[in-house]
Every structure is written in structure tokens, then in C-alpha cells.
N, C-alpha and C positions, 0 to 999 in steps of 0.2 A: 309253444311250437319249438318242436325241436329241431337243434341247430346239427346240419351237415357241412358248411362251408369252410368249416377248420380243416377236417377230413380230406373233404374235395380238393381245395386249393393246395394243402400239403404234397398228398398223392399229384398233382398235376406238375407242381414244381418238380417232383422227385423223378417224374417220368418224363417230362417235356411237352406236354399236351397243350397242342395248342392248334394251328392248320391242321386238315390231312397230311401224313406224313412231314409234318413241319418240324422242327427242331427249334423252335422260339422259345423264351422264357418269359417267367412273370416277374414284375415289377417290384423293389423292393419295398414300396410302400403296401404292395398285396401281401410278401410276405411278413410287414407287421402286423398287417389286419390280421392274416391269418394266425401267427403266434395269441394275438388279442383275446382270438375269440375262442381256442380250445378249451372247453367245459368239461365239466361230467360224462355230458350226455356222450359228446364224445368218442370218449375211453368205452364207456358202454357198449357204445356200437362199433367200434372196432372189437370187442371182446366178444361183441354176438357174433359179428360177420364169421371172427376167429372159429366159432364154436357150431355154425351152422354148414350144413353142406348144401352146398349150392347147385343145382341142376344145369345142366347145359342147355341154356336159351341162345345159343351163337345164333341159332337160325334169324329169329327176331331181331337179335340185337346188330347183324348184320346188314340183315335188310332196311332196318331203321337209322342206319348211321349214313348220315349224310353224303360221306366221301363215295357210299356207293350208291346215289338214287339218281345222279345225273342232276343235281342242283345247276340252277342258274339264277347269276344274280345280276339285278340291273342297277345303275347307279344314276341317283339323281343329283344333279349338278346343285337344282337350287336347295333342295333340301341339305346337301352333303350328309346322303345316307343310301345304304345299300337295301333295295328288298328280293327277298326269295322268292324265286318263282314257288307257285302251289306243289306242294308235294303232300303223300299222303301220310298219316300220323301213327296210323296203325297196318298190322300186316293182313287182317282179315275186314275189309272194309264191307257194311253192307251195302250202303250207297257211298259209292266213290266220292260224287261231287258235293257230298258232306262231311265228309270225314278226311279234311285235309288241313292243312296249316301253312302259313306264310309267316315272313318275320323279317321287319325292319330294322337297321341296326344304323347307329350313327355313324357317318363316315367317320370321324377321330378315332374310332375304336379298330380301323381297318387298314393296314398298310395296302391292300389290293388282294386281287384275286389270282390265285394261283393256277393258272389251266392245265401246265403239266406234268403237274405230280410233285415237281422238285422243292416244294415247302418255299419258294421264293413267291414272292407277288408279279404278275408278269401283267396285269391290267389294273388300271386304276379308272375306269370309266367304260362307258357305252352297257351293253347288254352280253356277259360270256358266261359259258361255263366251267363251272371250276369249284375251289374251296377257299372261305376266305384266310387270309394271313393274318390273324390279329394283333394289333400291337396291345401289350398288356401296360406300357409305358404311360400311353397317352390319357389323357382325363379331359372329362367336358365338366363346364361351368353351368347351373342351370339359371334361369331367367332370375331365378330367386336367391342363387349364391351359393347352390348346394354342389358339392363336388363326387363327379364319380369317375370311374376307369373301368375298361373294361371286364374287370374281375367283380366289380361292387354293382354295377348298372343297375334299378330296379326294371323288373320285367312286366310287361303291361297286359293282362289277358283281357281282350274284349269277349265277353260273353254278348252273344248275340241272343237267338230264340224268343224275338218280340211275339207274345200269346202263345209262347211254350211251344211255339212253330218250330219248320226247320229254318236253316240257315246254311245256303251253299258256300263254297269255298270262295275267299276272296283275297287277295292280294294285301298285305298287311300296308296300312295306312304311314306317311312320314311325319305326322305329325307330332310326334315325342322326339324327334333325333335331336331337337335342339336344345332337348332337357335332358338330353344323355341316356335316357329309357331306350328300352330293347323293347320293340313294340310287337303283339304275337296277335294273327287274327285266325281265327279257325271257323269252319263250318261245324253244322251240327244237323241231329235228326231230328224231326219233329213230330206232333201230333198230326200233322195232316199225311204222312208220309206214307205209301207203298211201296214194296219191293216185289221182285220177282224171283220166284224158286229154281231150281234146276231144271223141274218140268214145264215150266214157263206159266205155272198159275201166279197169280196177283193175291199177295198177301198185307193186310195190315202191318204197320211197324213205326217205330215213333214211340209208343208209351215212354212213359218216366221208367227209369230215369236215362232214358239215351240222351237226351239235351246235356243232361248234366255230364253224363260219362264221356262222351267226345270230348267236351271240353276238359275233363281231366285228361283224357289221353295226350290230347295236343297238348298241355302241361308236360306231361312225363318224356313228350318225345323230343321236346325243347329244352329239358334239364339233362336228358340223355347227351344231347348234343353238345351244351355248353359241359356237361365233366368230359364230354371227349376231346375239347377243346375247338371242337367246328363251329362254335357259335362265342359269341360275349355275352355278357350278360351276368347275373348271379342268379343259382338257384334257392337262395334265401329270402329274397327280397323280391316276391311276386306280388301283384297286386289285381285283381279281378273289378273290371268296372262292365257295367252294363245300364240300359235303362228299359223301363217296364219289365215285359218277362226277363229280357236283358240284365237290369237289377235284379229281379229274382235270383239269375242264375248266380250271379255275381255274390251275392250272399249264401245263396246254399254251395258254391265252391269252395268259400271261405269258411263255411259253419261245418264241412263235413270232411276236412282234410284228412285224407289219408285213412280213412274211417273204412274198414274190411267189410260194410256193407256192399261196397260198391265194387270190389274186386273181381267177382263175378264176371259181373258186365263188361269190367274193362278187360279180363283173360277173352272172353268170347270174342273181342273185335280184334284181339291180338298186339295188344297196347305193349311196350315196351315198359322193362322195370315194375312189372308185377307177373307172379307167378304162382299156379300150385302146385305143390308138392303131390307126391305117392301116398301121404299122409292124411292129404286134406288141408295141411298148413300152408300158407302164402310166403313167398318169397319176395320180397320188395327191393332187394338188389342188382345191379347190373356189373359186368366184368369189364373194369377199365384197366387194360392192358394187366391183368392178372389182380389185381385189387378190386372186392369186391365193396360196392359203394352203394348205399342205400338210398333210394329215389323216393320222393314223397310226391304226390297229386293235391300238395294243400298250398294254403298262400299266408303269406306275411301280411297283406293287408286288403283293405277292401273298400271300393267306392261304389254306392249303388243308388241309383236316380227312379226314383220311384219305383221300386222294390214290389214285386205284385206275389209277395209271399208272408206268411207261410197261408196257404190255401186252408189250411184244415181247419182253422177256426175263423175264416172270412166269410163266409154266409151270416154265422152269429154276428161277427163282432160287426160286419156293414149294418145288419139289422138292427142292432144295439144302438151303434150312431145316429140313424134313421130316427130310434125310438127314444133316444133323449130329447128330440124336437118335438115337446108338446104341440107343437101347431103345424108339425108338416103334413103334407097334403098326399095321402099314397093313392095310386092309380085306381085302387078298388078294395073293396071292405077285406077281400081276400089277403092281398098284399098285407092291409093294415093288421091282421090277425096272423099272420104268418111274421110280423115283424115283432108282433108282442111277444110270442110265445119264443122267438129264436132271441128275442134279446133276455129272454128268462133264463134261456138255458146259458147263455153268454156270462149271464152275472154268476151262475152256478158252474160253469168251466173256468172263469179266472178264479174263483173261490177253492176250489179243489187244488190248483197248482200251486196253493201256500207262496206266493211272491212276494219276498221282500226284498228291498232296495237301500244299502246304508243301513240297515238293522230295521228300517220301518216297514211294518206289514201292509200289502198293497192287498185289497179287498172293497167289494163292491157290496153297498147292502141298499136293499128296498124298502121305503117310507114314502107312503103317497103325502101324508102330511107334513113330513120334513123336506120333502122334495117334489113340490108339487109343477115347479116350470120344468123338472126334467123326466117328469113321467114316474114319479118316486125314486129313483135312483139317485145315488149319493157313496159317499166313502173315498178312501185314501188312494185308492186306483183311480178315480177321477179326477180327484184333488190333484194326482201326477201330469196327468193327461190337459188340465189345465194349466197347470205351470207349463208345460214345452210351448201353448201355443202362445201364451203370455210371455215367455222368455224370448222366443222366436221374432214376435213383434218388435220385442224392446230390440234386441239386437237389429231389426231392420230399420227403424226407424235411428237408432243408435251410429248407422253406419251410412245414413244418406250422403255422405260428404264423398262419397265414392262414386255417387251418379254422375255420367257424363251426359250432358247432351239434352237433360230435360228442360223442359218448359214449364217455368213458375208461374202461376198468377196470383194476382192480389185478390182481397175479398169480394171486390167490385167485378172479378171475372175477367178482369183486363191483364193481358201481359205484364210482368215486372220490366221494369229496364235493366239494362245488363250490372247499373251500378246496383242497384237494389238485390239481382240476384247475388252480387260478389260480397254485398253486406250481409245475407242471409246466415245465420249461424244454424249451428246442428238442428238445436231446438226449433227454429223457425222453420227448417224443412219439413221436419216431425209433425209441427201444428197443421202445416199446408198438407202432410200427406194424410194426415186425419182427417181433415174436412175436404180432400179430392180435389186440392189446387195445384193438379199439376199434369202434365202429361208426358209420356216417358220418352226416353231418348235409348242411350245405351246405358247399362247398370253398371259397366263397371267390371273389369276383371271378370269377363264372361266366357275366358276360353277355358272352360272347363266342364264337366258333362262327361260323358263317354267318348272317349277318343278325344275330347278337347275341342274348341273351336266350335262349340255347339251353335250357337247365336241362336239361345233361345229352344226351339223344338217345338211341339204342338203343346199350348200352352205355359212354354216355358216364360215368357215373357209376357202376361196379361197385360201389362200398365194397371196394376191393382185389378178394380172390376166396374164396368162400366156402370154407372150408375147414379142417383141423387140420393140425399140422405132420408132419412126415415125413421120410425118409433125405436125406443130401445126396447129393452126387458125380453131381449132375446129374438126379435122379427128382425131379419136382414133388411137394410134399408132396400125401396121399392127400386125394382130395375136394377139391383147391386149383385143378383146372383151371375157365378159364372154360367154360361150357357151349354148346358150338355150338348146340345145339337155340335158347337163351335167345336169342341172336344172332338168328337167323332170324324169331322168332316175336318180338323187338322191330323188327325193320328194316320189319315192316307198319304201326308209327307213325311220325310225321313224324318228320327226322333233328334238326330243331331248329324254332326257335319262329317265325323269321320267316317270314310269309306270304305273304311274295313271291316267294318260290322256289317256284313250281308248286305251289301249295297244291291245285288243282285237276288237277293232271297225275297220271295212269296211273303217268308217269316218276318222280314223286317217292313213290307208295305201293306201288308193287312190289315184291314180295321180291327185290330186285336183280335185275331183269331177267329173271324167270320167269315169263311171264302163265299157261304152262301146268303142271298137277303131272305131275311125273314127268321135267322137263327138269333137274332139279340134283341131281347126285350128293352127298352129303356127306362127309366124311371117313371116317366108321363104315363106309360102304357098301362090301359084298364083292362084287356085281354090276359085273362090269366093262363088260358092255353091252348094256342091253335093247333097242337098236336096229338090231344085225350081229349075222346069226347066225353069222360066221366072221370069223375076224382077216382073210383077205384081203378081207372084203368092207369092213370098215372102212379097211384100207389103201389101196384103189382109190378109196373115198369122199373121202379125206384127200389123195391127190394129185391129184385131179381138181379138188378146191376149193382147194388151195394154188397149182396153176398157172393158176385162174381168176383169183386176186387177184394174181398176179405179172406177170397180163398186162395188167394196169393198167386202170383207169376210161377214163371218156367222155375225160378228159382226158392220159390216158395216164400215170396216178398211181397208185402202189401204195398203197392207203388204210392199210395197217398201219404203212408207212414214213412215212405223213403225220400219224398217230397218234403217236408215238414223240418226245417232248418232247428225247428227249436227241439228236435229229436236228438241233434247233436250239439249242439253250443254247448261246451263244457262235460260232454260225455268221457267216460273214460278212455274210448277207443280212438277219439279226435284228435286230431294237432289243430289246437284251436288257433288262428292267426294273430298278431299281435294287434293291431286296431283294424278298426273299421267307422265307415262314415255311411250313413242313409240318408238323401236328402228326397225329403217330397214335396210335392207340390201342395200345400195345406187348403187350397180349392179346387185341388182333383178329385174327379169324380172316379177314380178307377179302383181304388181298395180306400179301406178304413184307415183313418190316423193309428186304430191301436193294433192294427198287424206290425208297424213300425215300431210302436212303442213296447209290444211285447219283446221284438228281437233284440230293441236296446238294453232292455231289460235283463234278459238273457248274457247278453254278450259282457256286463257289465259284471254281473254275478261270477262270469267264467273268468275274470280278469283280464278282461280286453279292453283297448283302451278305445271305447266306444263313445260317436258322436252320431245324434240324431237332430235333423235339422228342418222342420215345417217350413217353407218359405212362403208368407203370407200371399204374396201375389203371384205363385207358380201352380200352374196346373200339371198336367202329367207330363212327366219327364222335366223338369224344370233347369234351367240353367243356373249354375254358379254365377251368384251375381256381387255387387257393392263390394268389389275389391278380392273375393276368393277367387278360387281357381281350381283344378283337378292337379296342376303342378304342383302350387302352392301348398296343398295340403300333403302330398306325397313327400315332398321335400320337408315339410316341415316333423312329420312322422318319422323320417330317415333322421332328422337331429335330432329329435325326441327319445329314439331309442335305438340307436346304433353306436356304439362307441368310437369317438372321433370324430364324428360328423359333425358340420356346421349348425348351430343352432339358428332356425329361420325366422324371423319376424315379419308380420305383413307392410309392405312397404305404406307411408303416408299416404292418404290420402290428398289429392291436388284439387285445391277448391275450383267448384265451375265459376268462372268470371264474365262468362257472356250466356246468355238465355237463349232457350231453343227457337223454335220456329214456328212450332202449333199454334195452329188459329183459336183453338179451345183446351178447356181442362176434360182430359176424359178418366180422373180420378176417380174414386166413388167415396162418397161424402160417410163417413164413419164414425162421427163426433155424436151421432144420436146415440149409438151403444157402446162405444169407444171413451171411457174417461182417460186425459191425457194433461198430467202436471210436470211432464219430464219424465213419467214413469206411465205404463198405460196399465189400466184394471180393467175387467170386465167378466160376467159371469160365465160359468158353465152354458147355463141356457142359449148364452150370446156365440158361446163357440160350438155349441150346436146347429144353431138355426147358421151361422157362416160355413159350417160343415154342408148341411142338408141344401143348403140353397144350389151348391155346385151339383148336385147328387144327379146321377147319368147313368147308373147300373138301377135295374127292379130287384124287388126286393125277391131272393129264391122262392120257389115253390114252383115255378112253371117252365115254358120254353127252353130256357136257357138258366137251367137250375144248376145250385151249385156255384154262383159265381163263375156260370157256364163259359164265358169269353175265354176263361183262364181254365179250361177245362183240362183233362187228359187225352180225349178224345172229340173230334167233332162233333156238333149235330150238323143238321143242313135245316131247308127251307119245312122239310115234314117231320124231321126225327131230332127228339133232345140230343144233345151231347150226353155223353154215359154220368148216369148218376153216380156218385161215391160216397156223399157226406152223411155219417151216420147220424150226425147232429139233426139234420134236415130231416132226415128219416124218422129219427124219435118225435119230432115236432108232429110228423104229417101221422104217424102212426097215434100218439096219444091225444091226438085233436082232431081225431078222423071226423068224426060226430059234427063238430063245430065246421071245420075247414070243406067237409063236402057240402055241406047247404050252402057255403058263399061260393063256391069254386066256379068260375063261369058264369056266375049270376048276373055280370054287365053292371055291379052296383059296387 
């Protein structure tokens, strides 16, 4: 990731940039950091700016300068934080209520609010209009021991867009003030949106990449006002975070940093810091008191929870994962045939990528005799998949000392005494977990997830999987499956407690992208289509839709390609993040684990410090558990990647000394299929059975085609969402004779 902070801070010191019209100076600590971070890229950027003729964009820059926007700030005494009223992030919003931004800043960084323009703080509480007077000498020590200042504070961008839908503007939450972070909340347009033109006609809008573009524009707005001295925070240390569709956008925001493919869309909205020159080239600099400084829409880090991306290969990946379980029962013979053909297509797709990791080629091979338990599939790519599951279960077992308030039970089913619980070793707890002899309390360290203080989220603290033990060899214990219906019912509640992520947005409360009943087929559905009378009719609709998408949008871009982060990670024109963490619930039914695996491989190969976590007891949008937290990861990454920062270590666990109060164990007995002798082991067939036991999405090929809940245009009770997957279309065309005979046959 290119660095701009040295240039920015040196310019700010020279020009006295702080509050609007103010004359404050930055601290000696900031000056020292500026000197330390000056690198070759800074020199190149200065040279480039000197050689570039910049257009006059003062109209946009004046309009989006907070000093000129009638900003209003509200002080929260409980959180010691100032919250900015919602302001527009662009000069030409299409939907005003969805293209705004709000910011929360720690009170320690603020001397007060200048209400009369003289550069001094007049108000230190209440709700007042005016400009912040920033204290660059103040510092905040986070709960993990990291130290930040007004110039070095990480900025957290909350990506809404649940179900790829719209999010209305909301004021930023005070969640991170105690950690020293600046928190940003922005709205975004989404796939269910319509707008009205100047003639009063309603038209559809919200197509990809509008969700992502609105988040990029919000980032440019905040970075611009940091450069002006209107806001505290670092333009370098931005962390994108969100859950589900928001998790997808958190990844895409980090994966597409400052890529020119998105500039036209940003310019169309009237964003600051991205302009088109007369010769068709782009200018990404802003004028800061006569000095031109570049603004990037990229991220330093990413914390994504249940990232529903990439959709490009999602259909094939989901089908492949289902197909790995030789005992999986599909809802119809049509679904089973689709899964078989899509699985074969996924193998071809992966093998064509020529994937490697640490010098090891990653491939899938098909050999029915060699891999009978997984429908003939094996290979190094699947070995990596199994390793990830094994390592993540092992991590869980090794960290059970962080569990708080759990009730532990003996082999006779009775709750253990407090003394017995206090005497339990980590290995004792691991054995009890494998045998399902527990009922969960708090898992410890759960103040993490999108926005922090999540408290679980839908399926985020599932308590393992309710049920008793069962046979080995890849079969899930009877009753042990995560209930797909429970995921659906839970999804109507907030994914996480951070109120700044579109709390009043339908995009945050919808049933993952299905506003009308009848548009979502569950995994157990035996109806292949309620909307097409014949296979030929469905195929024709599919062909027309895919052709329309392939033809390109108003800018000639294929929106499916734009929304595939794998196209951008490590690309020549992309500014990669420094680090990324993707946390998936291992028992969630919303997305194949292969999608996050592919992201992690791509990030690693691009030199990004990537962490992939599959939480064994986690459903869709899981919490951080067992001593981990959002802030711990941000502070740790800051310590590892920023010169002079504190090196952060996870706090030691406090052993449980009192047993919980549950009456009976609710854990799943996994001992019939997981071997444990201090370390865990199980087969690929076992892992596939675990995954498909929580299946909630049906195989594509009918009403909600193309993993349709996350499609780019909504369907309804009588029409499909728009079809766009060339891979599914190829299966439908190449196997038309077989599939048409099975379609809607009821078998």
C-alpha cells in the first residue's frame, strides 16, 4: 500500500492545518513519526504532483470541506466522544439519505468546538455547530495497551450493505472511542433501490458497484477533511469492517484500493479527490492550501465477518461443497444433477487458476476409486481446506480457558462442582467439548465483530450444535446439524450491536436480501422452480440476462467482474491492504468455505498479512470469542506493521473457578467422528458432512438462481432475481437434455 502520511503530516505542520481557521500545531511525536515514515514513494509522489497539471476542482473541494457544511457535533459524556451529524459525502448524491457520512472521534483528541470561527474552543459539551479544535499532543492508550494520537489514530469504516442492499445514513457509534479509534458510518445505495428522474419517472438504481462506490466516496470525504485538519485520524491506517454482505464489502473495499476501474462511478457522484482530466486521465489529488496531496480510497486493514464474496464462483463452490458429502440428500434429482455438474465445473475453474501457496501447487483431482467417500474428489487444494478446518478446531480447543460462565458436565450428565471446574485443565475442557459436555455462557473477549460489542449475532454463539453423538465416517451426529431455519429466523435481528451500521436500514434487517415471500429456496426445497413452466423458458431467461450483463453497463463494465475481489487482489493498479482477517462461522449455511479460502490464498500471494478463521461453533456473522476481539486484532496489526508502535500480546486467560448454572449439557457429542488425543483429526468426508449439515441454501438452477439472495437485482414471488453466472449457464446449456427431463419433475 502506498504511503501518503509523511507528505500529509509535513505539509500540515508547515501550513498549520488543524481546525477550520485554526492555528494549532502537531506534536513533536507526530513530527518524529513523519520523519520516520518518509520513503521513496513519498518522493515519487511529490515529483509526480509537480509534473502534473491539476484542474480547478475548487467547487467540489469547497462544498465538501466540513467548515462550509454547517457541521454539528454532539458530545457523549459517557463515552467521552464527539459525534458528527450526518453530512453528505458527495456533491451529486442520487439518493441523499444513502450517500451521507458521520464520524465519531475520541474526546481526548478534541479541545472543544470552535463555534465562532476564531480558532479557539468555545464549547466542550452538548450539541453545537462549529469546527473541532484538535489536540495533536493528546494520546489515548487502548484497552490492549496500544498508544494513538490524533494524527496516528486508526479509522474504522463500517460497511453496511447487508444482502448487498441499501443502508440509510446513521450517526456513528461511540463504540471505539475508548480504543482511540475514529469511527466512520456511511450509507450506501443497494440492489433494491429506485430513484426518480427530473421528469418524475421512477427508475431502478443501486446496481453494482454502487454499494462499494458509496463507501469509497465516504472514505475520500473523511480523508480529505483529515488532511484539512477538520478531523483527527490517520489517512494511512484505515480498517474496513462489516458482516455478511457488509463483510463482502469490507473485503472488496480493501481488495480494490484506489483501482481506476471505480473512478468513473465515484466521479459521477461528485466525490472529492478523484477527477477526470480533459485527456481522459484521472487526477486523485486535492488542493490543501496550495499543496496537491493524493487521496486514496483504499484500506490499511480489513476485518470481515462472514464475507459473502466472491459471488463469481459462489454457485460452483457451494455445489462442490455439497457434492463432497456422498451422503447428502438433495431436495430433488434436478438439484443433485446440478450439484454434480457444477462441482465438476468448479474443479476445472480452480485448476485453471494455477493456484500456489508457499510454492505448493493447489489442485483438485477426480478419481472415484481413490476418493470414494467424497464422490471422487481429492487433491492438494482440498488438503488445504481440511487443514484449515483442523487448525481452527484445534485453536478453539486450545483456547477454552478463555471461556467464561460455561457449565461443564461429567460423563454421568451431572454438573461438575466448582472445585472440579477449577481443577479442569485445558485438555480436560477440550475432551469435554468434543463429547458435548457443556452449556455455553460467555466465550470471553466477545467485544469484537463489526463495530465491536457484538454479543453474538445471528448464529454467532451457537453453543456448538445441539444434538447427541452419532456414527463416524463422515456422517454428522444425529440431531447435530445447525438448523437452517434457525439461521433464517435469526437473520431478521441485527447482526451485531454497533448501531452505526445502518440501524434504520432495510438493508440491515432484511432476510438476507429477500423482501418478498417466495423468493428464497431453502436447501430442503423440492420445487425446482415456481416461476418457469418449462426448462426451455428458464434457459431462455437465463441466456438473455447473462448476455445483458456481459454487454456492460453505462461505462462498458461487467458488474460481476467489478464485484469479484479476486480480480483486484495483487493487481497492478490496486493498492493492496497491509493485512486482512476473514472470520467465517464454520457451520454457517450462507456461503461456501471455499470462497474465503480463495480470498486468503490471493491475499497471501499478494504479500498481504492474511488471517483466515473458521469458527467451529459459529453460524452466520459470528462473534469474536475466547479472548479475541476486534480491537485486539487492530492493535496487534498496528504493533506489527507500524514502526515504533507497541507490540501487543493477548492477555492471559483467567481460569474459570465457578461452574455455570445450566441444567443440562447442550453441546454436540463429536467423539463419534473427531479423534482427540491432545490434537484433533478427522477426514475430508467428516468436514464435508459438518458443512452440509448446516446447509440452508439450495443448489442454483431455479427460483433464486446464482446464489440469488446475494444477487445484484432482487427477484420477487413471481420472478427470479437477475441471472448472471456464465458458469451456471454453461451447465444448463451443456446438460440441457439431462436436466430438462428432471426439471420440476417432483423427484
